[in-house]
C-alpha positions in Angstrom: 0.0 0.0 0.0 1.4 3.4 -1.0 0.9 6.8 0.6 0.3 9.6 -1.9 0.9 13.2 -0.9 -2.9 13.6 -0.8 -3.2 11.0 1.9 -0.3 12.0 4.0 -1.4 12.3 7.6 -1.6 15.8 9.0 1.7 16.6 10.7 3.6 13.8 8.9 6.1 14.1 6.0 5.4 13.0 2.4 6.5 9.4 2.0 5.6 8.4 -1.6 6.9 5.0 -2.7 7.2 3.9 0.9 5.3 1.0 2.4 3.3 1.5 5.6 2.4 -1.2 8.1 -1.4 -1.5 8.6 -0.7 -1.9 12.3 0.5 1.7 12.6 -2.0 4.0 14.4 -3.7 6.5 12.2 -6.2 9.2 12.9 -9.8 8.6 11.7 -9.5 11.1 8.8 -6.7 9.0 7.2 -8.2 5.5 7.8 -11.2 5.7 5.5 -9.2 6.6 2.3 -6.9 3.6 2.9 -9.9 1.3 3.0 -12.2 2.6 0.3 -14.4 -0.5 0.3 -14.9 -0.5 4.0 -17.3 1.8 5.7 -15.7 3.7 8.6 -18.0 3.7 11.6 -15.7 4.4 14.5 -17.3 6.8 17.0 -13.8 8.0 18.1 -13.0 11.6 17.1 -10.1 13.8 17.7 -12.0 15.4 20.6 -12.9 12.1 22.4 -11.1 11.4 25.6 -10.2 7.9 24.5 -8.6 9.2 21.3 -6.6 12.0 23.1 -5.4 9.4 25.6 -3.4 7.7 22.8 -0.8 10.4 23.2 -1.1 11.8 19.6 -3.5 14.0 17.8 -3.3 13.7 14.0 0.3 12.4 14.3 1.5 15.3 16.6 2.9 14.5 20.0 0.5 15.3 22.8 1.9 15.6 26.4 -0.3 14.9 29.4 0.5 15.7 33.0 1.5 12.5 35.0 -1.3 11.0 37.0 -1.0 11.7 40.8 -0.7 8.5 42.9 -3.7 8.0 45.1 -2.8 8.6 48.7 -3.5 5.7 51.0 -4.7 6.5 54.5 -5.0 10.0 56.0 -2.4 12.7 55.9 -0.4 12.9 59.1 1.8 15.9 59.9 5.3 14.5 60.6 5.7 16.9 63.5 3.1 14.7 65.4 5.7 11.9 65.4 8.1 14.1 67.5 7.5 14.5 71.2 10.0 14.3 74.0 9.1 12.3 77.1 8.4 14.8 79.8 9.9 14.7 83.2 7.7 17.4 84.6 5.4 16.6 87.5 1.8 16.4 86.3 -1.3 16.5 88.5 -1.6 13.2 90.3 -5.0 11.5 90.2 -6.3 10.8 93.7 -8.7 7.8 93.6 -11.8 8.0 95.7 -11.7 4.2 96.4 -9.4 1.4 97.2 -10.1 -2.1 95.8 -11.2 -3.2 99.3 -13.8 -0.4 99.3 -15.7 -1.8 96.3 -18.9 -3.6 97.2 -17.9 -7.0 95.8 -17.8 -10.5 97.3 -15.1 -11.2 99.8 -13.8 -14.2 97.7 -13.3 -11.8 94.8 -11.6 -9.2 97.1 -9.2 -11.9 98.1 -8.4 -12.7 94.5 -7.8 -9.0 93.8 -5.5 -8.8 96.8 -3.6 -11.9 95.6 -3.0 -10.1 92.3 -1.4 -7.2 94.2 -4.0 -4.7 93.3 -4.5 -2.1 96.0 -5.2 1.3 94.4 -7.4 1.4 91.3 -6.4 3.3 88.2 -8.6 6.3 87.2 -10.8 4.2 84.8 -11.2 1.5 87.4 -11.9 3.9 90.2 -14.7 5.6 88.2 -16.2 2.7 86.1 -16.4 -0.1 88.6 -19.0 1.5 91.0 -21.4 2.3 88.1 -20.9 -1.2 86.6 -21.7 -2.7 90.0 -24.9 -0.7 90.1 -26.0 -2.3 86.9 -25.6 0.8 84.7 -24.5 0.8 81.1 -21.0 2.3 81.0 -18.9 4.0 78.3 -15.2 4.1 79.2 -12.8 6.3 77.3 -9.2 5.8 78.3 -5.8 5.5 76.8 -4.3 2.0 76.2 -2.6 0.4 79.1 -4.8 2.1 81.8 -6.4 -1.0 83.3 -9.6 -1.3 81.3 -9.6 -5.1 81.6 -9.9 -5.2 85.3 -12.5 -2.3 85.1 -15.0 -4.7 83.4 -13.9 -8.0 84.8 -14.3 -7.2 88.5 -18.0 -6.1 88.4 -18.7 -8.9 85.9 -17.3 -11.6 88.1 -19.1 -10.2 91.2 -22.4 -10.3 89.2 -21.8 -14.0 88.4 -21.0 -14.8 92.0 -24.2 -13.2 93.1 -26.2 -15.1 90.5 -24.8 -18.3 88.9 -27.3 -18.0 86.0 -25.6 -14.9 84.7 -23.8 -15.2 81.4 -21.4 -12.7 80.0 -20.0 -12.2 76.5 -16.8 -10.2 75.9 -16.2 -9.2 72.3 -12.7 -8.0 71.3 -11.1 -7.3 67.9 -8.1 -9.5 68.0 -7.3 -13.0 69.3 -4.2 -11.7 71.1 -6.4 -9.3 73.2 -9.0 -12.1 73.8 -6.2 -14.3 75.1 -4.9 -11.6 77.3 -8.4 -11.0 78.8 -8.8 -14.8 79.3 -5.5 -14.9 81.2 -6.5 -12.0 83.5 -10.0 -13.6 84.0 -8.5 -16.9 85.0 -6.4 -15.2 87.7 -9.6 -13.7 89.2 -12.0 -16.7 88.9 -9.7 -19.6 89.8 -11.3 -21.6 92.5 -14.6 -19.7 92.4 -16.4 -22.2 90.2 -16.7 -19.8 87.3 -15.6 -21.0 83.9 -14.6 -19.0 80.8 -14.7 -20.2 77.1 -12.3 -18.7 74.5 -13.7 -18.5 70.9 -11.1 -17.0 68.5 -10.2 -17.6 64.9 -7.1 -19.5 64.0 -7.7 -22.2 66.6 -9.6 -25.5 66.1 -13.3 -24.7 66.2 -14.3 -28.2 67.3 -12.6 -27.7 70.7 -14.4 -24.4 71.2 -17.7 -26.1 70.3 -17.0 -28.8 73.0 -16.2 -26.1 75.6 -19.4 -24.3 74.8 -21.3 -27.5 75.6 -19.8 -27.5 79.1 -20.8 -25.3 82.0 -19.6 -21.8 81.5 -20.5 -18.2 82.5 -18.0 -16.1 80.4 -17.5 -16.2 76.7 -14.5 -14.3 75.3 -14.1 -14.1 71.6 -13.5 -12.3 68.3 -16.5 -11.2 66.1 -15.6 -13.5 63.2 -15.4 -16.7 65.2 -18.4 -15.8 67.4 -20.5 -15.2 64.3 -19.4 -18.5 62.8 -20.4 -20.4 66.0 -23.7 -18.6 66.2 -24.6 -19.3 62.6 -23.7 -23.0 63.2 -26.1 -22.9 66.1 -23.3 -23.8 68.5 -23.4 -20.5 70.4 -26.5 -19.5 72.3 -27.1 -15.8 73.1 -30.5 -16.3 74.9 -29.0 -16.2 78.4 -26.5 -13.4 77.9 -27.2 -10.7 80.5 -24.0 -8.7 80.1 -22.2 -7.5 76.9 -18.7 -6.1 77.0 -17.2 -4.5 73.9 -13.5 -3.9 74.4 -11.5 -1.8 72.0 -14.7 -0.8 70.1 -13.0 1.6 67.8 -10.5 -1.0 66.7 -13.4 -3.3 65.8 -14.7 -0.5 63.6 -11.3 -0.1 62.0 -11.2 -3.8 61.2 -14.7 -3.9 59.7 -16.3 -5.9 62.5 -18.9 -3.3 63.6 -21.7 -4.9 61.5 -21.0 -8.3 63.1 -21.2 -6.6 66.5 -24.5 -5.1 65.6 -25.7 -8.5 64.4 -24.9 -10.0 67.8 -26.6 -7.3 69.8 -29.8 -7.7 67.9 -29.9 -11.4 69.0 -29.1 -10.7 72.6 -32.1 -10.1 75.0 -32.8 -6.4 75.4 -32.7 -6.7 79.2 -29.0 -6.6 79.5 -26.1 -4.5 80.8 -23.5 -3.2 78.3 -20.0 -2.0 79.0 -18.2 -0.4 76.1 -14.5 0.6 76.3 -12.6 2.4 73.7 -9.7 4.8 73.2 -11.5 7.0 70.7 -15.1 7.7 69.9 -15.7 7.9 66.1 -19.2 8.7 64.8 -20.0 5.0 64.0 -19.4 4.0 67.6 -21.5 6.9 68.8 -24.3 5.6 66.6 -23.9 2.1 68.1 -24.1 3.6 71.6 -27.4 5.5 70.8 -28.8 2.3 69.2 -28.1 -0.2 71.9 -27.0 1.4 75.3 -29.6 2.6 77.8 -28.8 5.9 79.5 -25.1 5.1 79.7 -22.6 6.7 82.2 -19.8 8.2 80.2 -16.4 8.2 81.8 -13.4 9.8 80.2 -9.9 9.7 81.7 -7.9 10.5 78.6 -5.4 13.3 79.3 -3.5 13.2 76.0 -3.3 11.2 72.8 0.1 9.6 73.6 1.8 8.6 76.8 4.0 11.2 78.5 6.5 8.4 79.1 7.2 7.8 75.4 10.0 9.7 73.7 8.9 10.1 70.1 11.1 11.0 67.1 11.6 10.4 63.4 14.3 8.8 61.3 14.6 10.6 58.0 15.7 8.3 55.2 16.7 10.1 52.0 18.0 6.9 50.2 15.4 4.2 50.6 17.9 1.5 49.6 19.7 2.1 52.9 16.6 1.9 55.0 17.3 -1.7 56.1 20.9 -0.8 57.0 19.7 2.1 59.2 17.3 -0.2 61.0 20.0 -2.8 61.5 22.3 -0.2 62.9 19.6 0.9 65.4 18.9 -2.6 66.5 22.6 -3.3 67.1 22.5 -0.7 69.9 22.5 -2.4 73.3 19.7 -0.1 74.5 17.3 -1.7 72.0 16.5 -4.6 74.3 12.9 -5.5 73.4 11.7 -3.9 70.1 8.4 -4.0 68.3 8.7 -3.2 64.6 5.5 -2.3 62.8 5.0 -2.5 59.0 1.8 -2.3 56.8 1.6 -5.6 55.0 2.0 -9.3 55.8 4.4 -9.7 52.9 6.7 -7.0 54.4 6.5 -8.7 57.8 7.9 -11.9 56.4 10.5 -10.2 54.2 11.9 -8.0 57.0 11.9 -11.0 59.4 14.0 -13.0 57.0 16.4 -10.1 56.4 17.0 -9.5 60.1 17.4 -13.2 60.8 20.0 -13.4 58.0 21.9 -10.6 59.8 22.0 -12.5 63.0 19.2 -10.8 65.0 16.9 -12.8 67.2 13.5 -11.8 65.6 10.1 -13.3 65.1 6.9 -12.2 63.4 3.1 -12.1 63.7 0.4 -11.2 61.2 -3.1 -12.3 60.3 -2.1 -15.3 58.1 -0.1 -16.9 60.9 -1.6 -19.9 62.6 -2.8 -19.3 66.1 -0.1 -21.5 67.7 2.6 -19.7 65.6 1.4 -16.3 66.9 1.3 -17.4 70.5 4.8 -19.0 70.2 6.1 -15.7 68.8 4.5 -13.6 71.5 5.7 -15.9 74.3 9.3 -15.7 73.0 9.1 -12.0 72.8 7.5 -11.6 76.2 10.1 -13.9 77.9 13.1 -12.1 76.3 14.2 -15.0 74.1 13.4 -12.8 71.1 14.7 -9.3 70.8 12.6 -8.1 67.9 9.0 -8.8 67.0 7.9 -7.7 63.6 4.1 -7.2 63.2 1.3 -5.7 61.3 -1.4 -3.7 63.2 -2.8 -7.0 64.5 -0.5 -6.3 67.5 -1.2 -2.6 67.8 -4.1 -2.9 70.2 -4.5 -4.4 73.6 -1.3 -6.4 73.9 0.2 -5.9 77.3 3.9 -7.0 77.0 6.0 -5.6 79.8 9.4 -4.1 79.2 9.1 -3.1 75.5 11.9 -0.5 75.2 11.2 0.6 71.6 8.5 0.8 69.0 9.7 1.4 65.5 7.3 2.3 62.7 9.3 1.0 59.8 6.4 2.3 57.6 4.2 5.2 58.4 0.8 4.1 59.7 -2.3 4.9 57.7 -4.0 6.9 60.5 -2.8 8.8 63.5 -5.1 6.7 65.8 -3.1 3.6 64.6 0.1 5.4 65.4 -1.1 6.2 68.9 -2.0 2.6 69.6 1.2 1.3 68.1 3.5 3.4 70.3 1.2 2.6 73.3 3.0 -0.8 73.5 5.9 1.0 75.2 6.1 3.4 78.0 3.4 1.6 79.9 2.7 2.4 83.5 5.6 4.2 85.0 8.2 2.8 82.5 9.9 5.0 79.9 9.8 4.1 76.2 11.0 5.3 72.8 9.0 5.4 69.5 10.8 6.0 66.2 9.1 6.5 62.9 10.8 6.1 59.5 9.9 8.9 57.0 
């Protein structure tokens, strides 16, 4: 096929006696003459967005501005990652009760004393009396402030007073559920009260067997609880108390509709205790829908603990990011370190890299088996492992003592996530350090 000057595309040079491949892109006004026997019916024109996106108009180069990459998560001002641990003396909270003052059974008081509890934390001091009175309670407090005991103590007293009482505790992660179970066992041992743990990642058949036995307390994650309920292995007809722990995290993880589903199947005559670090609109809607004249208790003083020294690590050459991390971890002061990343793939990759460099590290994420996650947590808690690499599955509720550093190897998607991540260090009166790579 030969181009004549008449059929030369606009903007192109005359190329008589030169063969042209039929695969070459041509504008619509040049296609029809090349195929006189074929009717040209294309709806594309020079003005159509699809045509312009080809990058040429009539053979002339057309430059488009590069597409902006869609931002993932919210924008966080880097300055919020920098905050020096304060040594100034803040106003000290003076509790109005001691644990011995609370109107609970003597057997429970003895268990509390055995645990070494004498003076309640602010959330315990204010929430326990209302919970003992049977009121619905909303408790807002920073992580690591003793919320678990704040709902377990009145709940156990309620069961001791009436053995027909049944309680369900819903929590976002299996690690937090296990932590609550361990705390509950310390308080109910020898009292004839039994707790059942229902979490994903563990064999469901054993949980079904436990639910068939005598029990007063059910502790579980929304996904597994819903699975058991749908299989008709979990009955909610006798539940008289509902506890939602880390409610905002359940919202973040997409469990809020499962929670609403449970509440609709639990008798309306019930007591509800809801504990959370933040109060997003969806949680407020849940409160208005299901709680009856709740008492709201807030003991939050600031977003992050005053005991955590926060700073950033600026990385200009991303290829050296791992080298910088390895250099930090080689410092003797980095005794027990939690490293947070965004994806499961990155957890595994970073774990292998650090192990290859001789570091004692382990990892946890949502795809790990239940026993693998527990093995990793036990090794980290006992000090056998120096470094635990995790996704945000470990950002809430875990109470691992002695964490010296939290490192955000990748910037979290929200500031709330950042707050809960660094809440793993600087707990109680201990000092901690949080570092964020940017």
